[in-house]
C-alpha positions as CSV (number, residue, x, y, z in Angstrom):
1,X,-25.7,17.2,9.7
2,X,-26.2,14.4,12.2
3,X,-23.7,12.1,10.4
4,X,-21.0,14.8,10.6
5,X,-21.6,15.2,14.4
6,X,-21.3,11.4,14.8
7,X,-18.1,11.4,12.7
8,X,-16.6,14.3,14.7
9,X,-17.4,12.5,18.0
10,X,-15.8,9.4,16.6
11,X,-12.7,11.3,15.5
12,X,-12.5,13.1,18.9
13,X,-12.7,9.8,20.7
14,X,-9.8,8.2,18.8
15,X,-7.6,11.2,18.2
16,X,-5.3,10.5,21.2
17,X,-5.0,6.8,20.4
18,X,-4.2,7.6,16.8
19,X,-1.5,10.0,17.8
20,X,0.2,7.3,19.9
21,X,-0.2,4.8,17.0
22,X,1.2,7.2,14.5
23,X,4.2,7.8,16.7
24,X,4.8,4.1,17.1
25,X,4.5,3.6,13.3
26,X,7.0,6.4,12.7
27,X,9.5,4.6,15.0
28,X,9.0,1.4,13.1
29,X,9.5,3.1,9.8
30,X,12.8,4.5,11.1
31,X,13.9,1.0,11.9
32,X,13.2,0.1,8.3
33,X,15.1,3.1,7.0
34,X,18.0,2.5,9.4
35,X,18.0,-1.2,8.5
36,X,17.7,-2.0,12.2
37,X,14.7,-4.2,11.6
38,X,14.4,-7.2,13.9
39,X,11.9,-10.1,14.4
40,X,10.5,-8.1,17.3
41,X,9.9,-5.2,14.9
42,X,7.7,-7.3,12.8
43,X,5.7,-8.6,15.8
44,X,5.2,-5.0,17.0
45,X,4.2,-3.9,13.6
46,X,1.6,-6.6,13.3
47,X,0.2,-5.5,16.7
48,X,0.1,-1.9,15.7
49,X,-1.7,-2.7,12.4
50,X,-4.2,-4.7,14.4
51,X,-4.7,-1.7,16.7
52,X,-5.4,0.5,13.6
53,X,-7.9,-2.1,12.5
54,X,-9.7,-1.9,15.9
55,X,-9.9,1.9,15.6
56,X,-11.5,1.6,12.1
57,X,-13.9,-1.1,13.3
58,X,-15.3,1.4,15.8
59,X,-17.2,3.5,13.3
60,X,-19.9,2.5,10.8
61,X,-18.2,4.8,8.2
62,X,-14.8,3.1,8.5
63,X,-15.5,-0.4,9.7
64,X,-15.5,-1.9,6.2
65,X,-11.7,-1.1,6.0
66,X,-11.0,-3.0,9.3
67,X,-10.8,-6.5,7.6
68,X,-8.2,-5.2,5.2
69,X,-6.0,-4.0,8.1
70,X,-6.6,-7.4,9.9
71,X,-5.5,-9.2,6.7
72,X,-2.5,-7.0,6.4
73,X,-1.5,-7.7,10.0
74,X,-1.9,-11.5,9.3
75,X,0.3,-11.1,6.2
76,X,3.0,-9.4,8.3
77,X,2.8,-12.3,10.7
78,X,3.6,-14.7,7.9
79,X,6.6,-12.9,6.5
80,X,9.9,-14.7,7.1
81,X,12.3,-12.3,8.7
82,X,15.4,-13.7,6.9
83,X,13.6,-13.6,3.5
84,X,12.4,-10.1,4.1
85,X,15.7,-8.6,5.1
86,X,17.2,-10.0,2.0
87,X,14.5,-8.6,-0.2
88,X,15.2,-4.8,-0.1
89,X,12.4,-4.1,-2.6
90,X,9.8,-5.7,-0.4
91,X,11.2,-4.0,2.7
92,X,10.9,-0.7,0.9
93,X,7.3,-1.3,-0.1
94,X,6.4,-2.5,3.4
95,X,7.9,0.6,4.9
96,X,6.0,2.8,2.4
97,X,2.7,1.1,3.1
98,X,3.3,1.7,6.8
99,X,4.1,5.4,6.1
100,X,0.9,5.7,4.0
101,X,-1.2,4.3,6.9
102,X,0.5,6.6,9.3
103,X,-0.1,9.6,7.0
104,X,-3.7,8.7,6.4
105,X,-4.7,8.1,10.0
106,X,-3.1,11.5,10.9
107,X,-5.0,13.2,8.0
108,X,-8.3,11.5,9.0
109,X,-8.2,11.5,12.8
110,X,-5.9,14.4,13.7
111,X,-5.9,16.9,10.9
112,X,-9.3,15.9,9.6
113,X,-8.3,17.0,6.1
114,X,-8.9,13.8,4.2
115,X,-12.0,11.7,4.7
116,X,-12.3,9.6,1.6
117,X,-11.9,6.2,3.2
118,X,-12.8,4.4,0.0
119,X,-9.9,5.9,-2.0
120,X,-7.5,5.0,0.8
121,X,-8.9,1.5,1.0
122,X,-8.4,0.9,-2.7
123,X,-4.9,2.3,-2.6
124,X,-3.9,0.3,0.4
125,X,-5.3,-2.9,-1.1
126,X,-3.4,-2.4,-4.3
127,X,-0.2,-1.6,-2.4
128,X,-0.6,-4.8,-0.2
129,X,-1.1,-6.9,-3.3
130,X,2.0,-5.4,-4.9
131,X,4.0,-6.1,-1.7
132,X,2.8,-9.8,-1.8
133,X,3.8,-10.2,-5.4
134,X,7.2,-8.6,-4.8
135,X,7.9,-10.7,-1.7
136,X,6.8,-13.9,-3.4
137,X,8.8,-13.1,-6.6
138,X,12.0,-12.9,-4.6
139,X,11.2,-16.3,-3.1
140,X,10.9,-17.7,-6.7
141,X,7.1,-18.2,-6.5
142,X,6.3,-15.9,-9.4
143,X,8.4,-13.2,-11.2
144,X,6.0,-12.6,-14.1
145,X,5.8,-8.9,-14.8
146,X,2.2,-8.0,-15.1
147,X,3.0,-4.5,-16.2
148,X,1.3,-2.9,-13.2
149,X,2.9,-0.2,-11.2
150,X,2.7,0.5,-7.5
151,X,0.8,3.6,-6.7
152,X,1.2,4.7,-3.1
153,X,-1.3,7.1,-1.4
């Protein structure tokens, strides 16, 4: 029972911040969908994912996911804007990953309906790996079909 109380306190503490982050992520997703993506969008996206990482770092139950968000933010920082906008498939995957993150943080922190952090972590890790492969393939660095399919949250 004590663990649930700590979790509820943690969720209460970060609910407001998550609502703002969720709204910001939704606006960034709209930029992807409207194809109004800019270099600044990627910088802001990187910052927002780092903020998500900071929230997850604040709880013993979720802190193991924080490095994955940090790594994802670093990946976003390495994406070449020109290459990305020419790679519609990678842009779509990136947008869907951001939407998955937004959905999960809302379920977890706001709605409190979904608490399996490990399932989300595995799904996010697989999606990020798939994004990397798709982005790299369009740059000519791979293009071997490994038969795997992307499975978003």
